[in-house]
C-alpha positions as CSV (number, residue, x, y, z in Angstrom):
1,M,0.0,0.1,0.0
2,N,1.4,3.6,-0.9
3,F,0.9,6.1,2.0
4,E,1.6,8.8,0.3
5,I,-1.2,11.7,-0.3
6,N,-0.8,13.0,-3.7
7,E,-1.9,16.6,-5.2
8,N,-5.5,15.5,-6.3
9,Q,-6.2,14.1,-2.8
10,K,-4.7,17.0,-0.8
11,F,-7.0,19.6,-3.2
12,I,-10.1,17.3,-2.6
13,A,-9.5,17.3,0.9
14,E,-9.2,21.2,0.9
15,S,-11.9,21.7,-1.0
16,A,-14.1,19.5,1.7
17,R,-12.3,21.6,4.3
18,D,-13.3,24.8,2.8
19,F,-16.9,23.7,2.0
20,A,-17.4,22.8,5.8
21,K,-16.0,25.9,6.8
22,Q,-18.0,28.4,4.7
23,F,-21.2,26.5,3.9
24,I,-21.6,24.6,7.4
25,E,-19.6,26.1,10.4
26,P,-21.7,29.2,10.6
27,Q,-25.0,28.0,11.5
28,M,-24.3,24.1,12.7
29,M,-25.1,24.9,16.4
30,E,-28.7,26.9,15.2
31,W,-29.2,23.3,13.0
32,D,-28.2,21.3,16.0
33,E,-30.6,23.2,18.5
34,S,-33.3,23.0,16.1
35,Q,-33.0,19.4,14.4
36,H,-33.1,21.3,11.3
37,F,-32.1,19.3,8.0
38,P,-30.4,21.4,6.0
39,V,-31.4,20.3,2.4
40,E,-30.0,23.6,0.5
41,V,-26.4,22.3,1.8
42,F,-26.8,19.2,0.0
43,K,-27.8,20.9,-3.0
44,K,-24.4,22.9,-2.4
45,A,-22.5,19.6,-1.7
46,G,-23.9,18.0,-5.1
47,E,-22.3,21.2,-6.5
48,M,-19.1,20.6,-5.3
49,G,-19.3,16.8,-6.4
50,F,-19.7,15.5,-2.5
51,M,-23.1,13.8,-3.3
52,G,-21.5,11.5,-6.0
53,I,-18.1,10.8,-5.2
54,L,-17.6,7.1,-6.0
55,V,-20.2,7.4,-9.1
56,P,-18.3,7.6,-12.4
57,E,-18.1,10.8,-14.7
58,E,-20.0,9.3,-17.5
59,L,-23.1,8.8,-14.9
60,G,-22.7,12.5,-13.4
61,G,-20.3,11.9,-10.5
62,S,-16.9,12.5,-9.6
63,G,-15.1,9.2,-10.4
64,L,-13.1,9.1,-7.4
65,S,-11.8,6.2,-5.3
66,Y,-12.5,5.6,-1.5
67,F,-9.2,7.6,-0.5
68,E,-10.7,10.9,-1.4
69,Y,-14.1,9.6,-0.1
70,V,-12.7,9.2,3.4
71,S,-10.7,12.6,3.2
72,I,-14.0,14.3,2.2
73,I,-16.0,12.6,5.1
74,D,-13.4,13.0,7.4
75,E,-12.8,16.6,6.9
76,I,-16.3,17.6,6.9
77,S,-17.2,15.6,10.1
78,Q,-14.0,17.7,11.8
79,V,-16.6,20.5,11.7
80,D,-20.0,19.0,11.8
81,P,-20.6,15.2,11.7
82,S,-24.0,15.8,11.0
83,I,-23.4,16.8,7.8
84,G,-20.8,14.0,7.1
85,L,-23.4,11.4,8.2
86,S,-25.9,12.3,5.9
87,I,-23.2,12.8,3.1
88,A,-21.9,9.0,3.7
89,A,-25.3,7.5,3.6
90,H,-26.2,9.0,0.6
91,N,-23.0,8.1,-1.2
92,S,-22.3,4.7,0.5
93,L,-25.7,3.7,0.9
94,C,-28.8,4.5,-1.5
95,T,-26.4,6.1,-4.2
96,N,-24.0,3.2,-4.1
97,H,-26.7,0.3,-4.0
98,I,-28.2,1.3,-7.3
99,L,-24.7,1.7,-8.6
100,T,-23.8,-2.0,-7.6
101,F,-26.9,-3.6,-8.3
102,G,-28.8,-1.5,-10.6
103,N,-29.3,-2.7,-14.4
104,E,-28.1,-0.1,-17.2
105,A,-31.7,1.4,-17.1
106,Q,-32.0,2.1,-13.8
107,K,-28.4,3.6,-13.2
108,Q,-29.5,6.1,-16.2
109,K,-32.6,6.9,-14.3
110,W,-31.8,7.4,-10.6
111,I,-27.5,7.8,-10.7
112,P,-27.0,11.2,-12.3
113,K,-30.0,13.1,-10.4
114,L,-28.6,11.7,-7.0
115,A,-24.6,12.3,-8.1
116,T,-25.7,16.0,-8.6
117,G,-27.7,16.5,-5.7
118,E,-30.9,17.1,-7.5
119,V,-32.3,14.3,-5.7
120,I,-31.4,12.9,-1.9
121,G,-31.3,9.1,-1.6
122,A,-32.3,7.2,1.5
123,W,-31.7,3.2,2.3
124,G,-34.0,1.2,4.5
125,L,-33.2,-2.0,6.5
126,T,-33.8,-1.8,10.0
127,E,-37.6,-1.7,11.3
128,H,-38.8,-1.6,15.0
129,N,-38.4,-5.3,15.8
130,T,-35.6,-6.1,13.7
131,G,-32.3,-4.5,14.1
132,S,-29.1,-6.4,13.5
133,D,-31.8,-9.3,13.2
134,A,-33.0,-8.2,9.4
135,G,-33.5,-11.2,8.2
136,G,-36.9,-11.1,10.2
137,M,-38.4,-8.2,8.6
138,N,-41.9,-7.4,8.6
139,T,-42.3,-5.2,5.4
140,T,-43.1,-7.3,2.7
141,A,-43.3,-7.0,-1.1
142,K,-45.9,-9.5,-2.6
143,R,-45.9,-9.8,-6.7
144,N,-49.2,-8.9,-8.4
145,G,-48.4,-9.3,-12.2
146,D,-46.2,-6.5,-13.3
147,E,-46.1,-4.7,-9.9
148,W,-45.2,-5.4,-6.4
149,I,-47.4,-4.3,-3.2
150,I,-45.6,-3.2,-0.2
151,N,-46.4,-3.1,3.1
152,G,-44.7,-2.3,6.5
153,A,-42.4,0.2,8.1
154,K,-38.8,1.3,8.3
155,N,-37.1,2.6,11.2
156,F,-34.4,4.7,12.2
157,I,-33.7,5.6,8.1
158,T,-31.9,8.6,7.4
159,H,-33.6,11.3,5.1
160,A,-36.8,9.5,5.7
161,I,-38.6,12.8,5.4
162,S,-36.6,14.9,2.9
163,G,-35.1,11.9,0.5
164,D,-36.4,11.6,-2.4
165,I,-36.0,8.3,-3.5
166,A,-35.3,5.3,-0.8
167,V,-34.1,1.7,-1.5
168,V,-36.0,-0.4,0.3
169,M,-35.3,-4.2,1.6
170,T,-38.4,-6.4,1.7
171,R,-39.2,-9.5,2.5
172,T,-40.5,-11.6,-0.4
173,G,-40.3,-15.1,1.3
174,E,-41.1,-16.7,4.4
175,K,-39.5,-15.3,7.5
176,G,-36.3,-17.2,8.4
177,A,-36.0,-18.8,4.9
178,P,-32.9,-18.7,2.7
179,N,-32.9,-15.8,0.1
180,N,-36.2,-14.4,1.5
181,T,-35.1,-10.4,0.7
182,T,-35.3,-8.5,-2.4
183,A,-34.6,-4.8,-2.7
184,F,-36.7,-1.8,-4.5
185,V,-36.4,1.7,-5.3
186,L,-39.2,3.8,-4.4
187,E,-39.8,7.4,-5.4
188,K,-41.6,9.5,-3.0
189,G,-44.9,10.6,-4.5
190,M,-46.0,7.1,-4.9
191,E,-49.3,6.5,-3.0
192,G,-49.1,5.1,0.1
193,F,-45.4,5.5,0.6
194,T,-45.0,8.3,3.6
195,S,-42.5,9.2,6.3
196,G,-43.5,9.3,9.9
197,K,-42.2,10.1,13.2
198,K,-38.7,12.5,13.5
199,E,-36.7,10.8,15.8
200,N,-35.5,13.8,18.9
201,K,-31.9,12.8,19.2
202,L,-29.1,12.8,21.2
203,G,-26.7,13.7,18.5
204,M,-26.3,14.0,14.8
205,R,-29.5,16.3,15.4
206,A,-29.1,18.0,11.7
207,S,-29.0,14.6,10.1
208,E,-32.7,13.7,9.5
209,T,-34.1,10.4,10.9
210,A,-37.1,8.8,10.6
211,E,-39.6,6.5,9.6
212,L,-40.6,5.2,6.2
213,I,-43.9,3.8,5.9
214,F,-45.4,1.6,3.3
215,D,-49.2,1.2,2.9
216,N,-50.1,-1.0,-0.1
217,V,-47.7,0.7,-2.4
218,C,-47.6,-0.5,-6.1
219,V,-44.0,-0.3,-7.2
220,P,-43.5,-1.8,-10.7
221,D,-41.3,-4.6,-11.3
222,A,-38.9,-2.4,-13.2
223,N,-37.8,-0.8,-9.7
224,R,-36.8,-4.0,-8.4
225,L,-32.8,-4.4,-7.9
226,G,-31.5,-7.8,-9.0
227,E,-33.0,-10.9,-8.7
228,V,-35.8,-11.8,-6.5
229,G,-34.4,-13.0,-3.2
230,S,-31.2,-11.6,-3.4
231,G,-31.8,-8.1,-1.3
232,F,-30.1,-9.3,2.1
233,K,-26.9,-10.4,0.2
234,Q,-27.0,-7.2,-1.6
235,A,-27.4,-5.3,1.7
236,L,-24.5,-6.9,3.2
237,K,-22.2,-6.3,0.6
238,I,-22.9,-2.5,0.9
239,L,-22.8,-2.2,4.5
240,D,-19.3,-3.8,4.3
241,G,-18.3,-0.3,2.2
242,G,-20.7,1.3,4.5
243,R,-18.3,0.5,7.4
244,I,-15.7,2.6,6.1
245,S,-17.9,5.4,6.0
246,I,-19.0,4.9,9.5
247,A,-15.0,4.5,10.2
248,A,-14.1,8.1,8.3
249,L,-17.0,9.7,9.9
250,S,-15.9,8.3,13.3
251,L,-12.4,9.8,12.4
252,G,-13.5,13.0,11.6
253,I,-15.2,13.5,15.2
254,A,-12.0,12.1,16.6
255,K,-9.7,14.5,14.7
256,G,-12.0,17.4,15.5
257,A,-12.4,16.8,19.2
258,Y,-8.7,16.2,19.5
259,K,-8.0,19.6,17.5
260,S,-9.9,21.7,20.1
261,A,-8.7,20.0,22.7
262,L,-4.9,20.8,22.1
263,K,-5.9,24.3,21.1
264,Y,-7.4,24.8,24.8
265,A,-5.3,22.9,26.4
266,K,-2.3,25.1,24.8
267,E,-4.3,28.5,25.7
268,R,-5.5,27.3,29.1
269,H,-3.2,28.3,32.2
270,Q,-3.3,26.6,35.5
271,F,-0.8,27.5,38.3
272,G,1.2,29.6,36.1
273,Q,1.5,27.3,32.9
274,A,-0.3,25.4,30.3
275,I,-2.2,23.1,31.0
276,A,-1.0,20.5,28.4
277,N,2.3,20.8,30.3
278,F,0.6,18.9,32.7
279,Q,1.3,14.9,32.4
280,A,-2.2,14.2,33.0
281,I,-3.6,16.2,30.3
282,N,-0.3,15.6,28.3
283,F,-0.9,11.9,28.5
284,K,-4.8,12.1,27.2
285,L,-3.2,13.9,24.2
286,A,-0.6,11.6,23.4
287,E,-3.3,8.7,23.7
288,M,-5.8,10.7,21.6
289,A,-3.0,11.0,19.0
290,T,-2.2,7.4,18.8
291,E,-5.7,6.5,18.4
292,I,-6.1,8.8,15.7
293,E,-3.3,7.6,14.0
294,A,-4.1,3.8,14.3
295,S,-7.8,4.6,13.0
296,E,-6.9,6.2,9.8
297,L,-4.2,3.4,9.1
298,L,-7.6,0.7,9.7
299,I,-9.4,3.0,7.4
300,Q,-6.6,3.1,4.7
301,K,-6.0,-0.6,4.7
302,A,-9.8,-1.2,4.1
303,S,-9.8,1.6,1.4
304,Y,-7.2,0.3,-0.2
305,L,-8.9,-3.6,-0.6
306,K,-12.2,-1.8,-1.6
307,N,-10.4,0.5,-4.3
308,N,-9.0,-2.9,-5.6
309,N,-12.0,-5.2,-5.2
310,L,-10.1,-7.1,-3.0
311,P,-12.0,-9.2,0.0
312,M,-12.5,-6.5,2.9
313,S,-15.5,-7.7,5.4
314,T,-12.9,-8.2,8.1
315,E,-10.7,-5.0,7.4
316,G,-13.9,-2.9,7.3
317,A,-15.3,-4.2,10.4
318,M,-12.1,-3.9,11.9
319,A,-12.1,0.1,11.1
320,K,-15.3,0.8,11.9
321,Y,-15.0,-1.2,15.2
322,Y,-11.7,0.4,16.2
323,A,-12.2,4.1,15.0
324,S,-15.8,4.2,15.9
325,E,-15.2,3.3,19.9
326,A,-12.0,5.2,19.4
327,C,-13.8,8.0,18.7
328,V,-16.0,8.1,21.7
329,R,-12.9,7.6,24.0
330,I,-11.4,10.9,22.7
331,A,-14.4,13.0,22.5
332,N,-15.2,11.8,26.4
333,D,-11.4,13.1,27.0
334,A,-12.0,16.2,25.3
335,V,-14.5,17.3,27.5
336,Q,-12.7,16.1,30.2
337,I,-9.5,18.0,29.0
338,F,-12.4,21.2,28.8
339,G,-13.4,20.9,32.3
340,G,-16.4,22.8,32.9
341,Y,-16.3,24.5,29.7
342,G,-16.4,21.3,28.1
343,Y,-19.9,20.5,29.3
344,T,-21.2,23.8,27.7
345,K,-22.8,24.2,24.5
346,D,-20.2,27.6,24.1
347,F,-17.4,25.3,23.3
348,P,-17.4,22.5,20.5
349,A,-16.6,19.4,23.1
350,E,-19.5,18.6,23.6
351,K,-21.1,18.2,20.4
352,Y,-18.6,15.9,19.6
353,Y,-18.9,14.1,22.8
354,R,-23.2,13.8,21.9
355,D,-22.1,12.9,17.9
356,S,-19.7,10.3,18.6
357,K,-22.3,7.3,20.3
358,L,-24.1,7.2,17.1
359,C,-20.8,5.5,15.2
360,T,-20.7,2.6,17.5
361,I,-24.5,1.9,16.8
362,G,-25.5,2.9,13.2
363,E,-24.5,0.5,10.3
364,G,-23.9,-2.0,12.6
365,T,-23.2,-2.0,16.3
366,T,-19.6,-2.5,17.8
367,E,-21.1,-6.3,18.7
368,I,-21.6,-6.7,15.1
369,Q,-18.3,-5.9,14.0
370,K,-17.0,-7.9,16.8
371,L,-19.2,-11.1,15.5
372,V,-18.1,-10.5,11.9
373,I,-14.3,-9.9,13.0
374,G,-14.4,-13.5,15.0
375,R,-16.3,-15.2,12.1
376,N,-13.8,-14.2,9.6
377,I,-10.9,-15.2,11.6
378,L,-12.2,-18.4,12.4
379,K,-13.0,-19.1,8.5
380,D,-9.3,-18.2,8.0
């Protein structure tokens, strides 16, 4: 693996940094307080090429690799993890699912609009009673000639209200049966396809999370992605890449928390010197910096494997597991370094702290990552 950052990667990272500083930072706390999902920011992100990062140029995307993708999510998340989360979900889940498993007509129909930010995408797997046990989902699709009738609901879905299209996993076989899941693309405006309750969350508050509801939604067979029964296998493959997304999001949070804590520790004086000089604080900063470096190396390896179409399920799970847990520890230590100020909204530490916890839960919990890693190392 080559760890050298080329000029193009540097330019893209700087562009993402400037975008976040100009269009996100000035209003991020207002959005956080009100749980406002700033659609206009994502339209601007589309103009910058951040809504179709991995999409080939011929389909309207940026045609970049996972190295650039990680740097964009990282830089944006250092400023506001909520926006980083939404850009990651749009790219790696909805858009990537259609790009990976859609036929040529489906790609031509939806990918250019997703890649430019003309439409915002959602992805539906989780339900109220089926989180990690996604094979037992209750959302069903029953064939009726050239159409499918979909009933059920999805929970904790990013962009469920503001999203224009959604890739949805449905059960087309009996519960517990093999190959019982099929993926469809649903478009807002289809009769019976609505949004439900918006979640009032601890963190990531500017990233919209709500229900998707399906009440006898008629979906053309032309909107089916891949073969009947292949949906769960598709979802697992998409989640493999999605783990890199959440690892990159975690890395951005960790860096943001660390940088703010380091700056504060150099400026805050007690007993006649900067608190950064005290061993208790200096050791915390050393641990934070080391965990960030380790996270980044794991993410780079997973990205390298993904770019080269090599098996990366274990490496992706390791990157997601380690980076997400590390970012929680780092955000916690940042609050501690800030002391009482870290507990107030006048300083950035409390927001990184609140936002960090989602990374150990979303797109596969820490426990699921350990399960994936454990099973794979036993196979090897």
